[in-house]
N, C-alpha and C positions, 0 to 999 in steps of 0.2 A: 503493499499500499504506500509506504513512504517513499520507496524508490520511484514508483509511478508518478507520484506528486513532484518529486525533484525532477524527474524527467520532463514532465510537462511544463512546469514552472520556469525551469532554467534552460531547457533545450538540451539536455545532456542525454546522451545515449542511455537506453535502459540498462544495459549491462554495467556501464560505469556507474550509473546512478545507484545500482544495487550494491556495487563495491563500496561506495561511499557511504551509504547507510549502514552496511555491515560493519565498516570501520567505526562509524560513530557509535552504533550500539555496543560493540565491542569495547570501545572506550568508556562508555557509560557504565557497563558492567564492572570493569576494572576499577573505576574510580569510585564505585558504590552509588552512582547517581540513581540508578533504578535497579540495581542488582537484585534487591530483595523482591522485585516484581517477577524474577525468573527462578527463584529458588523452588526446588521440588517440594511437593507437599504443601504448597501454599494454597490459599483461598482466593487468590486474585483472579478475577475474570478477564476475559479477552479485552473488554472495554477499560478495565482498570489498566492493564498493560499499555494499551494504545494511548490513553489519556496521560500515563506517566511518561511515556516516550515523547509524545507531542509537547508536554510541559517542558521537559528537559531541552529538547530541540529548540523551542521557543526561546528559553533562556540563553542558550548559546548564540542565537541569532541576534540577541540584543547587545552583545559585547564581547566577542571573542577576537583576541589579538593575534597578529600574524605569528608571533613566536609561540603560541599555544601549542601544546603537545599534539592535540587533535588536528590542528591545522597541518602540522608537519606530517602526521600520519596520513591524512587525506592526499596531500601532494605526492606521496610516494606511490600512489595508485596509477598504474599505466593508463594513458589517455587523458 
C-alpha cells in the first residue's frame, strides 16, 4: 500500500518504491518506532499497524535531515 502511494505521488518506479518503503520500515523496527506493532502474539489489528506506520512516516516527512541514517540507507538503494 505505501509503496503504491509513494510510486503514484512521487513518480518513482514501483519496485524502487517498494525497496524504499522496506528500508524505512526496517529502520522503524530497528529504532523502536513501531517495532511493538510487529511483535508476535500481539493484539494489534491491521489498521493499528497501518496507522502507526502512517504516523511515523508523517513525522519523518516533517523534518528529516540529509545526514539522517535513514536518508543514507535509502540513498544506497539502486535506482
